[in-house]
C-alpha positions as YAML, in Angstrom:
chain: A
units: angstrom
residues:
- id: 1
  name: MET
  ca: [100.78, -69.30, 12.03]
- id: 2
  name: ASP
  ca: [97.45, -67.74, 11.36]
- id: 3
  name: ILE
  ca: [97.86, -63.96, 10.74]
- id: 4
  name: LYS
  ca: [94.74, -61.90, 10.22]
- id: 5
  name: ILE
  ca: [96.03, -59.03, 8.09]
- id: 6
  name: ARG
  ca: [92.92, -56.89, 8.34]
- id: 7
  name: ASP
  ca: [92.84, -57.17, 12.15]
- id: 8
  name: HIS
  ca: [96.57, -56.50, 12.42]
- id: 9
  name: ILE
  ca: [96.40, -53.38, 10.23]
- id: 10
  name: ILE
  ca: [93.32, -51.97, 11.99]
- id: 11
  name: HIS
  ca: [94.98, -52.63, 15.36]
- id: 12
  name: ASN
  ca: [98.13, -50.72, 14.21]
- id: 13
  name: PHE
  ca: [96.04, -47.65, 13.43]
- id: 14
  name: LYS
  ca: [93.66, -47.77, 16.41]
- id: 15
  name: GLY
  ca: [93.72, -44.44, 18.21]
- id: 16
  name: ASP
  ca: [95.36, -42.53, 15.43]
- id: 17
  name: ASP
  ca: [93.77, -39.22, 14.73]
- id: 18
  name: TYR
  ca: [92.84, -37.59, 11.42]
- id: 19
  name: ASN
  ca: [96.33, -36.11, 10.88]
- id: 20
  name: GLU
  ca: [98.10, -39.36, 11.57]
- id: 21
  name: LEU
  ca: [95.88, -41.29, 9.20]
- id: 22
  name: LYS
  ca: [96.21, -38.66, 6.52]
- id: 23
  name: ARG
  ca: [100.08, -38.67, 6.86]
- id: 24
  name: ALA
  ca: [100.17, -42.41, 6.64]
- id: 25
  name: ILE
  ca: [98.07, -42.48, 3.50]
- id: 26
  name: ASP
  ca: [99.94, -39.52, 1.87]
- id: 27
  name: GLU
  ca: [103.35, -41.21, 2.52]
- id: 28
  name: SER
  ca: [102.14, -44.51, 1.25]
- id: 29
  name: VAL
  ca: [100.86, -42.98, -2.05]
- id: 30
  name: LYS
  ca: [103.94, -40.80, -2.38]
- id: 31
  name: GLU
  ca: [106.43, -43.59, -1.81]
- id: 32
  name: GLN
  ca: [104.52, -46.15, -3.90]
- id: 33
  name: ASP
  ca: [105.81, -48.77, -1.56]
- id: 34
  name: GLU
  ca: [104.17, -52.06, -2.31]
- id: 35
  name: VAL
  ca: [104.52, -53.20, 1.30]
- id: 36
  name: THR
  ca: [101.85, -50.63, 2.19]
- id: 37
  name: LEU
  ca: [99.37, -51.93, -0.44]
- id: 38
  name: PRO
  ca: [97.62, -54.37, 1.96]
- id: 39
  name: GLY
  ca: [97.03, -51.54, 4.40]
- id: 40
  name: MET
  ca: [95.64, -49.32, 1.69]
- id: 41
  name: GLY
  ca: [93.34, -52.18, 0.67]
- id: 42
  name: VAL
  ca: [92.03, -52.42, 4.23]
- id: 43
  name: PHE
  ca: [91.41, -48.78, 4.33]
- id: 44
  name: PHE
  ca: [89.57, -48.95, 0.98]
- id: 45
  name: GLU
  ca: [87.49, -51.83, 2.27]
- id: 46
  name: LEU
  ca: [86.48, -49.77, 5.32]
- id: 47
  name: ILE
  ca: [85.49, -46.85, 3.15]
- id: 48
  name: TRP
  ca: [83.59, -49.05, 0.70]
- id: 49
  name: GLU
  ca: [81.52, -50.79, 3.51]
- id: 50
  name: GLU
  ca: [80.39, -47.39, 4.82]
- id: 51
  name: ALA
  ca: [80.01, -45.50, 1.53]
- id: 52
  name: SER
  ca: [76.67, -44.48, 0.11]
- id: 53
  name: ASP
  ca: [75.76, -45.69, -3.42]
- id: 54
  name: GLU
  ca: [76.58, -42.14, -4.64]
- id: 55
  name: LEU
  ca: [80.07, -42.15, -3.08]
- id: 56
  name: LYS
  ca: [80.71, -45.64, -4.47]
- id: 57
  name: GLU
  ca: [79.76, -44.42, -7.89]
- id: 58
  name: GLU
  ca: [82.07, -41.40, -7.58]
- id: 59
  name: ILE
  ca: [84.95, -43.63, -6.40]
- id: 60
  name: LEU
  ca: [84.40, -46.05, -9.40]
- id: 61
  name: HIS
  ca: [84.47, -43.12, -11.85]
- id: 62
  name: LEU
  ca: [87.77, -41.86, -10.36]
- id: 63
  name: ILE
  ca: [89.32, -45.28, -10.50]
- id: 64
  name: GLU
  ca: [88.11, -45.76, -14.02]
- id: 65
  name: LYS
  ca: [89.50, -42.38, -15.07]
- id: 66
  name: ARG
  ca: [92.89, -43.01, -13.50]
- id: 67
  name: ILE
  ca: [93.21, -46.46, -14.93]
- id: 68
  name: ASN
  ca: [92.37, -45.24, -18.43]
- id: 69
  name: GLN
  ca: [94.50, -42.08, -18.30]
- id: 70
  name: GLY
  ca: [96.84, -42.03, -21.23]
- id: 71
  name: LYS
  ca: [95.17, -44.88, -23.07]
- id: 72
  name: GLU
  ca: [93.89, -44.30, -26.56]
- id: 73
  name: ASN
  ca: [90.05, -44.54, -26.73]
...
């Protein structure tokens, strides 16, 4: 069986408005449910594809900061 995860996730959220998308993301982050990680990855991919170089740089700095929080430098 050939399941296209990206297409499936995008299809599941088609028609959702801002508030529905925000709620889905907030709940996923709050619950830290690993089942939602593929969906969050698809959302990130959509953002990355449309992001300006400046936004990509900002995102990378945020990720770097969060990954390195608490580590000794």
